[in-house]
C-alpha positions as CSV (number, residue, x, y, z in Angstrom):
1,M,-4.8,-115.9,197.0
2,A,-1.3,-114.9,198.1
3,A,0.8,-112.8,195.8
4,I,3.9,-114.5,194.2
5,Q,7.1,-113.1,195.7
6,R,9.8,-112.6,193.1
7,A,13.5,-112.7,194.0
8,P,15.2,-109.3,193.9
9,K,17.0,-108.6,190.6
10,L,20.7,-108.7,191.2
11,Q,23.2,-106.3,189.6
12,V,24.8,-107.4,186.3
13,A,28.0,-105.5,186.9
14,V,30.2,-107.3,189.5
15,E,32.9,-105.2,191.3
16,K,35.6,-106.7,193.5
17,P,38.6,-105.1,195.2
18,T,40.9,-107.4,193.2
19,P,39.6,-107.9,189.7
20,Y,38.9,-111.4,188.3
21,T,41.3,-113.1,186.0
22,F,39.9,-115.2,183.2
23,D,40.8,-118.1,181.0
24,L,37.9,-118.0,178.6
25,G,39.1,-121.1,176.7
26,L,38.3,-123.1,179.9
27,L,35.4,-120.9,180.9
28,L,37.4,-120.2,184.1
29,A,37.1,-117.2,186.3
30,N,39.7,-116.8,189.1
31,D,38.7,-114.8,192.2
32,A,41.7,-113.7,194.2
33,N,39.6,-112.1,196.9
34,P,39.4,-114.0,200.2
35,A,36.0,-115.5,201.0
36,T,34.6,-114.1,204.2
37,V,32.8,-117.2,205.4
38,S,32.5,-117.7,209.1
39,S,33.1,-121.2,210.4
40,T,30.6,-120.7,213.2
41,G,27.1,-119.5,213.0
42,D,24.0,-120.3,210.9
43,K,24.6,-123.0,208.2
44,D,21.9,-121.5,206.0
45,A,23.7,-118.1,206.1
46,R,27.0,-119.7,205.2
47,E,25.4,-121.5,202.3
48,A,23.8,-118.3,201.1
49,N,27.2,-116.5,201.3
50,L,28.9,-119.2,199.2
51,A,26.1,-119.1,196.7
52,S,26.5,-115.4,196.4
53,I,30.2,-115.7,195.8
54,A,29.6,-118.4,193.1
55,R,26.9,-116.2,191.5
56,D,29.2,-113.2,191.3
57,G,31.9,-115.3,189.7
58,A,29.5,-116.8,187.1
59,Q,28.1,-113.3,186.3
60,A,31.6,-111.9,185.9
61,L,32.5,-114.8,183.5
62,V,29.3,-114.2,181.4
63,N,30.1,-110.5,181.2
64,Q,33.6,-111.2,180.1
65,L,32.4,-113.7,177.5
66,L,29.9,-111.4,176.0
67,T,32.3,-108.4,175.8
68,T,35.4,-110.2,174.7
69,C,34.5,-113.2,172.5
70,R,33.3,-112.8,168.9
71,I,29.7,-113.8,168.4
72,D,29.4,-116.6,165.8
73,R,25.6,-116.5,165.4
74,T,22.5,-116.1,167.4
75,T,19.9,-118.8,167.5
76,N,16.6,-119.5,169.2
77,D,18.5,-121.4,171.9
78,G,20.9,-118.6,172.6
79,V,24.2,-117.0,171.4
80,L,27.1,-119.0,170.0
81,L,30.5,-117.6,170.8
82,N,34.0,-118.4,169.5
83,L,36.2,-119.1,172.5
84,P,39.8,-118.2,172.5
85,P,42.5,-120.9,172.9
86,V,43.2,-122.3,176.4
87,A,45.9,-120.3,178.3
88,T,46.1,-122.2,181.6
89,A,48.2,-125.3,181.6
90,L,46.2,-128.0,183.4
91,P,48.1,-130.8,185.3
92,R,48.1,-134.3,183.9
93,E,45.5,-136.7,185.3
94,K,48.0,-139.6,185.2
95,P,51.8,-139.6,185.6
96,V,54.0,-139.5,182.5
97,P,54.5,-143.0,181.2
98,E,58.0,-144.4,181.8
99,P,60.0,-145.1,178.6
100,K,59.9,-148.7,177.6
101,P,63.2,-150.6,177.8
102,P,64.8,-151.3,174.4
103,T,64.1,-154.7,172.9
104,K,66.9,-157.1,171.9
105,W,66.6,-156.0,168.3
106,E,66.8,-152.3,169.2
107,Q,69.9,-152.8,171.3
108,F,71.5,-154.7,168.4
109,A,70.4,-152.1,165.9
110,S,71.9,-149.3,168.0
111,R,75.2,-151.2,168.3
112,K,75.4,-151.8,164.6
113,G,74.1,-148.4,163.5
114,I,71.0,-149.8,161.8
115,K,68.4,-147.2,161.1
116,P,64.6,-147.8,160.9
117,K,63.3,-148.5,157.4
118,T,61.8,-145.6,155.5
119,R,58.3,-145.6,154.2
120,E,59.6,-146.5,150.7
121,Q,61.5,-149.5,152.1
122,R,58.4,-150.7,153.9
123,R,56.3,-150.8,150.8
124,N,55.5,-154.3,149.5
125,L,56.7,-153.6,146.0
126,Q,60.1,-153.8,144.3
127,Y,61.3,-153.4,140.7
128,N,62.5,-156.5,139.0
129,K,65.2,-155.6,136.5
130,E,65.0,-158.9,134.7
131,T,61.3,-158.7,133.9
132,N,61.1,-154.9,133.9
133,E,58.0,-155.1,136.2
134,W,57.0,-154.3,139.7
135,E,56.5,-157.3,141.9
136,R,55.5,-158.0,145.5
137,K,58.2,-158.6,148.1
138,W,56.1,-161.0,150.0
139,G,52.6,-162.5,150.0
140,Y,50.8,-163.8,146.9
141,K,53.4,-164.3,144.2
142,G,56.0,-162.6,146.4
143,A,59.6,-162.5,145.5
144,N,60.6,-164.2,148.8
145,K,59.2,-167.4,147.5
146,S,61.7,-169.7,145.8
147,A,61.2,-170.8,142.2
148,A,60.5,-174.3,143.4
149,E,57.3,-173.1,144.9
150,T,55.9,-171.4,141.9
151,D,57.3,-173.1,138.8
152,W,55.2,-175.8,137.2
153,L,58.3,-177.8,136.5
154,V,61.3,-178.2,138.9
155,E,64.6,-179.6,137.8
156,V,66.1,-182.0,140.3
157,K,69.9,-182.3,139.8
158,T,71.8,-185.6,140.4
159,P,73.0,-184.8,143.9
160,Q,69.4,-183.9,144.8
161,Y,68.1,-187.4,144.2
162,E,69.3,-188.7,147.6
163,K,67.8,-185.7,149.4
164,D,64.6,-186.1,147.4
165,A,64.4,-189.8,148.4
166,D,64.8,-188.9,152.1
167,L,62.0,-186.3,151.8
168,A,59.7,-188.8,150.1
169,A,60.3,-191.2,152.9
170,K,59.2,-188.6,155.4
171,G,56.1,-187.8,153.4
172,H,57.5,-184.5,152.0
173,S,58.4,-183.3,148.5
174,Y,61.2,-181.3,147.0
175,R,58.7,-178.8,145.7
176,G,57.3,-178.0,149.1
177,E,60.6,-177.9,150.9
178,G,61.2,-174.2,150.1
179,R,57.8,-173.3,151.4
180,R,58.4,-175.3,154.5
181,E,61.7,-173.6,155.2
182,R,60.1,-170.2,154.7
183,K,57.3,-171.1,157.1
184,E,59.9,-172.2,159.7
185,R,61.8,-169.0,159.4
186,F,58.5,-167.1,159.9
187,K,57.7,-169.1,163.1
188,R,61.2,-168.6,164.4
189,N,60.9,-164.9,164.0
190,E,57.5,-164.9,165.8
191,R,59.0,-166.8,168.7
192,K,61.9,-164.3,169.0
193,M,59.4,-161.5,168.9
194,R,57.4,-162.9,171.7
195,R,60.5,-163.4,173.8
196,N,61.5,-159.8,173.2
197,Q,58.1,-158.6,174.3
198,E,58.2,-160.7,177.4
199,R,61.7,-159.4,178.2
200,A,60.5,-155.8,177.7
201,T,57.5,-156.2,180.1
202,Q,59.7,-157.7,183.0
């Protein structure tokens, strides 16, 4: 039976004319020494030379990690280290996105000096001084609904009779007219918003 040949044990300490520089946050070892790899000759020798250079770099990185980084804990699987923050700025994978052109509303707001609403202004609550209670601005029982939509009894004044008769002829009612106008305003705003989005993508 032939004896098993073991690979020779390589040195742990790696010495180079120009020392390595490290970025341990990226597990990066920079070797500034020129690689002496001949373009001609045996392919196997060239591969062995490149493997030796890679092995030296990996060994130098491991040495630096074990001597510099703080050991968090040791487990059965190995040693857990706390890596320092990244020091090397990596290039972006994709180009910086171009700024979007301002929408029609943003152009109008900049001309008129209108500022974006604050977080408090965007809340769907407002204080009603008449009832001394907080109420919704929109939605269920919102303040944007007219009284004709929520009141159980709606007073129709004399000039309103003609308009009410016209609505009844069209199959509508005076009570639902406020809700219909609010829905139309909402749809108008949606159409304008879609047009602004289309204009911004062109």
